[in-house]
N, C-alpha and C positions, 0 to 999 in steps of 0.2 A: 615622581606633584604631578601625573594625571588623578591617581588614583586618592588625593592626602586631596584635589579637589571636589571630586562627585564624593565621598566623603563630608563631607563639610556642607556641603547646597541636601544627602539625604537628610542628614544631622537638621540640616535649620525647616527642609518639606516638614522632618517631623514634631519639632516642636511648632510649626506655625500650627501645627492640625493639630496638633495636645494644646494647646492655649481657646484651638474653635473651638472645636469638640469640651472641653471645661464652659469655656462660659457661653454655648447653647446647652449645657446641660443648667447650669447651672440660675439660666432665665427659663426654664421651665420648669426648679422644685421654684423659680420666684411666684412666677406665675403661678404657682397653685399656692402658694403662701395664698397670695393675694382674693384670691375666690374664697378659699375661709375667711378669710378677714371681710367678703362682700358676705356669703353665709350667716355669718355673728351677727352680722350689722343688719338686714333681712333679719332675719328675726329676730330680734330685738324692733325693729318696728311692727314690726309684723303681733308683738307680744303688748307690742305699746296700743297698736289700732281696737283688738281683741278687749287692752282693759287688764292684762291679767299681769301689767305694770304700768307705773306715773307714768306719769310720759308724754310730751309732742312724740309719735310715732318718727320723724327724721330726729330731731335733735339725737334720739335714745342711738336714732344707728353714724348720730355724725362721730356723739362717745365714744360708741364701742370702737369705730372705725380711728380715732383718732390714738386711742392707748395703743391697739397695736402699726402708728403710723404709720395709714393711710389716709384717706378725704372723701367724704363720699363728695362724688360730679353734680348727683339724682337721686331723690330720689321722689314716688310715685305710689300715691296711696286708689287704692280698689273698689273701695268697702274695709273688708280686714283682708285683701293681701298686698306686703307690701313690697317692691322692685328696686333691686338698692345697685344701683352704679361707684365700686370705690376704684379713687385711680391710686396710684403706687411706685414714685419713681426708682426705676431700671437701668443706672449711670446714668445713666441722659435722656437717656429713654422712660415715655409711659406707661407703665401696667392697668390695662382699666381693663375690670373684671365687674359685671351683672349680674343676681344672683334673686330667689322669688320665693316668697318665705309667706306660709296661710295657712287660712283651712286647709285641709285633704276635700277634694272637689273646688278649690275653688281658684 
């Protein structure tokens, strides 16, 4: 009987660790996805600021983020350089990433 209780405890610990590591891995993957969305939004804003595409730069960034399921929480322009902050929920936790795009040397 003592061996059974020990076995159940070991299996419970292993299952808890497996769930924890899976959640941490999913969070890391999700943060990289949001980073890609922020990059795309910043590029769209920089393109709009330079006149390569039409529209308001921050509105273009918001459109790109919305299509991907995120929200632009900040959008700043310094000449042709756009800095965009994007946020998306990971469960109940917010994931917020910033990206910057513009011409080389900007």
